[in-house]
Backbone bond lengths (Angstrom), bond angles and torsions (degrees), N, CA, C in turn:
res aa  C-N    CA-C-N  psi(-1)  N-CA   C-N-CA  omega(-1)  CA-C   N-CA-C  phi
1 X - - - 1.447 - - 1.524 108.16 -
2 X 1.297 116.03 147.92 1.455 121.29 -179.39 1.524 110.79 -76.68
3 X 1.326 114.39 171.91 1.461 120.55 176.61 1.522 111.54 -91.05
4 X 1.320 117.51 17.13 1.461 120.81 178.61 1.525 110.25 -68.33
5 X 1.325 116.80 150.87 1.462 118.29 171.69 1.535 109.05 -57.53
6 X 1.305 117.48 143.73 1.470 120.41 -176.37 1.530 113.68 -54.44
7 X 1.332 117.58 -37.86 1.464 118.72 -178.32 1.530 111.33 -67.57
8 X 1.319 118.14 -37.41 1.460 121.47 178.52 1.529 109.65 -68.16
9 X 1.336 116.19 -45.25 1.460 120.59 176.91 1.525 110.39 -57.31
10 X 1.325 117.20 -45.36 1.465 121.37 -178.54 1.522 111.86 -63.71
11 X 1.322 116.90 -42.99 1.473 120.28 -180.00 1.520 110.31 -63.91
12 X 1.324 117.15 -46.36 1.467 120.13 -179.83 1.529 111.17 -64.60
13 X 1.312 117.20 -40.47 1.464 120.62 177.20 1.518 110.43 -59.91
14 X 1.312 115.84 -45.97 1.461 120.68 179.79 1.532 110.65 -62.67
15 X 1.321 117.32 -43.59 1.466 120.74 179.48 1.528 111.92 -63.70
16 X 1.320 116.98 -43.51 1.465 120.05 178.65 1.529 111.24 -62.81
17 X 1.322 116.86 -45.31 1.467 120.68 -179.38 1.527 111.34 -65.48
18 X 1.314 117.07 -44.55 1.465 120.82 -179.16 1.529 110.61 -66.91
19 X 1.323 117.22 -39.65 1.463 119.95 178.28 1.521 109.94 -62.46
20 X 1.328 116.72 -44.64 1.466 120.34 178.62 1.532 110.58 -60.00
21 X 1.312 117.40 -42.63 1.463 120.80 179.05 1.524 111.25 -63.01
22 X 1.328 116.49 -42.17 1.472 120.42 -179.77 1.530 110.99 -67.16
23 X 1.331 117.11 -39.69 1.468 120.65 177.31 1.527 109.42 -62.18
24 X 1.310 117.16 -46.72 1.466 120.91 -178.64 1.525 111.76 -64.98
25 X 1.329 116.82 -29.38 1.464 121.12 179.58 1.530 112.15 -83.93
26 X 1.331 116.86 -6.30 1.460 120.13 -179.36 1.517 114.07 80.85
27 X 1.323 117.19 14.57 1.468 122.38 179.49 1.528 109.09 -91.90
28 X 1.333 115.56 75.30 1.468 119.49 -174.23 1.525 112.48 -68.67
29 X 1.311 118.59 -31.07 1.468 120.37 179.72 1.529 110.78 -61.09
30 X 1.313 116.90 -49.90 1.465 120.80 178.42 1.525 110.64 -66.16
31 X 1.325 116.92 -39.39 1.466 120.50 178.87 1.525 110.55 -59.31
32 X 1.328 117.44 -42.79 1.469 120.35 179.25 1.535 111.51 -62.72
33 X 1.317 117.05 -40.03 1.467 120.41 178.07 1.529 110.52 -65.04
34 X 1.314 116.63 -40.64 1.459 120.45 178.52 1.529 111.42 -66.03
35 X 1.329 116.94 -36.88 1.468 120.57 177.24 1.526 109.65 -62.81
36 X 1.328 117.25 -44.91 1.473 120.43 177.91 1.524 110.91 -59.71
37 X 1.319 116.29 -43.43 1.462 120.28 179.53 1.526 110.56 -64.97
38 X 1.320 117.11 -44.21 1.462 120.94 179.08 1.515 112.44 -60.55
39 X 1.324 116.28 -41.44 1.464 120.17 178.44 1.523 110.60 -64.40
40 X 1.319 116.85 -41.25 1.470 120.70 -179.88 1.527 110.95 -65.85
41 X 1.325 117.25 -44.10 1.470 120.39 178.59 1.524 109.70 -61.87
42 X 1.324 116.86 -44.51 1.460 120.62 179.83 1.520 110.55 -61.25
43 X 1.319 116.70 -47.10 1.467 121.07 -178.39 1.522 111.58 -62.74
44 X 1.322 116.99 -39.83 1.465 121.31 -173.74 1.521 114.81 -89.82
45 X 1.329 117.78 -23.45 1.466 119.10 -170.29 1.523 115.12 -119.11
46 X 1.325 117.54 -19.58 1.472 119.63 -178.59 1.526 108.22 -93.62
47 X 1.326 117.67 127.67 1.468 120.52 -179.45 1.529 111.63 -61.95
48 X 1.320 115.34 151.99 1.467 120.66 176.98 1.514 110.44 -54.84
49 X 1.293 116.18 143.17 1.459 121.69 179.02 1.507 110.52 149.79
50 X 1.314 114.76 -172.40 1.461 121.44 -176.45 1.521 112.18 -62.48
51 X 1.324 117.54 -43.82 1.458 120.61 -179.25 1.519 110.50 -59.20
52 X 1.303 116.89 -48.98 1.462 121.14 -179.76 1.525 110.67 -60.02
53 X 1.328 116.79 -46.77 1.465 121.13 -178.45 1.527 111.10 -60.92
54 X 1.319 116.65 -43.50 1.472 119.83 -178.16 1.521 111.95 -70.00
55 X 1.330 116.76 -38.86 1.466 118.95 176.56 1.529 111.22 -65.84
56 X 1.332 116.54 -44.12 1.465 118.97 178.27 1.524 111.21 -61.14
57 X 1.321 116.99 -40.43 1.464 120.34 176.96 1.535 110.29 -58.35
58 X 1.305 115.98 -44.76 1.465 120.01 178.79 1.510 112.72 -60.68
59 X 1.328 117.04 -45.42 1.467 120.42 179.51 1.529 110.72 -61.85
60 X 1.328 117.27 -38.58 1.471 121.24 -179.55 1.534 111.11 -67.58
61 X 1.318 117.04 -37.54 1.471 121.26 -177.46 1.532 112.82 -75.34
62 X 1.316 118.19 -21.10 1.463 120.71 -172.37 1.535 116.56 -69.43
63 X 1.336 121.31 -41.30 1.467 118.53 -172.24 1.531 115.98 -51.37
64 X 1.328 120.06 -50.02 1.467 116.41 179.67 1.529 112.67 -68.09
65 X 1.311 117.71 -29.00 1.454 121.08 179.57 1.522 111.92 -70.07
66 X 1.319 116.15 -35.60 1.468 120.23 179.15 1.526 109.71 -56.24
67 X 1.319 116.73 -42.30 1.459 120.95 -177.01 1.520 113.63 -83.21
68 X 1.322 117.21 -36.46 1.458 119.75 -168.68 1.525 115.29 -110.28
69 X 1.312 117.89 -18.10 1.465 120.44 179.68 1.530 109.83 -152.52
70 X 1.336 115.99 72.75 1.465 119.68 -176.68 1.524 114.08 -58.66
71 X 1.326 118.31 -29.55 1.472 119.86 178.97 1.523 110.45 -65.07
72 X 1.323 117.01 -42.05 1.463 120.37 178.26 1.531 109.76 -69.29
73 X 1.332 117.29 -39.39 1.466 120.71 177.22 1.530 110.15 -58.37
74 X 1.325 115.95 -42.39 1.459 120.73 179.26 1.524 110.74 -61.66
75 X 1.329 117.34 -41.75 1.465 120.37 178.57 1.527 111.74 -67.74
76 X 1.329 117.36 -38.46 1.469 120.43 174.64 1.520 109.76 -56.98
77 X 1.324 116.57 -46.61 1.463 121.08 -178.09 1.524 111.38 -64.71
78 X 1.320 117.42 -39.38 1.472 120.06 176.70 1.524 110.52 -64.27
79 X 1.323 115.94 -42.27 1.460 120.41 179.30 1.525 111.34 -63.56
80 X 1.328 116.72 -41.78 1.463 120.69 178.19 1.522 110.32 -64.16
81 X 1.314 116.94 -38.16 1.467 121.04 178.43 1.526 110.21 -63.98
82 X 1.341 116.78 -43.45 1.467 119.64 177.77 1.522 110.63 -62.90
83 X 1.318 116.14 -42.15 1.459 120.40 178.20 1.524 110.35 -59.62
84 X 1.298 116.90 -44.21 1.456 121.53 179.56 1.531 110.91 -64.10
85 X 1.316 116.91 -40.63 1.461 120.43 -177.82 1.528 112.91 -77.02
86 X 1.323 116.99 -32.62 1.464 121.08 -176.63 1.526 113.69 -89.16
87 X 1.305 117.58 -21.24 1.458 120.87 -179.43 1.502 112.92 93.94
88 X 1.309 115.06 -178.84 1.449 122.20 -177.56 1.519 111.12 -67.86
89 X 1.331 116.46 137.87 1.467 118.63 173.33 1.515 110.48 -73.29
90 X 1.308 116.32 155.27 1.483 119.90 178.43 1.493 109.93 -76.66
């Protein structure tokens, strides 16, 4: 688990899970809004470092994938969730 405050971890976890569900359901409009929210939370609440950089990279890569390759978008979201749960890599 990361050293994030529990409320930030919980919000990001919820956003990642909900975004993945919306992508899988084909609801790209809601997925795009959730991606914007996730990026904003990450930018404003996650301290500078590797975790923040990797999460922000994921949020930036997601919009075109949501529309054109939902399977890859889903894997990005799973990977981001694992990163969030496992913490920063060494």
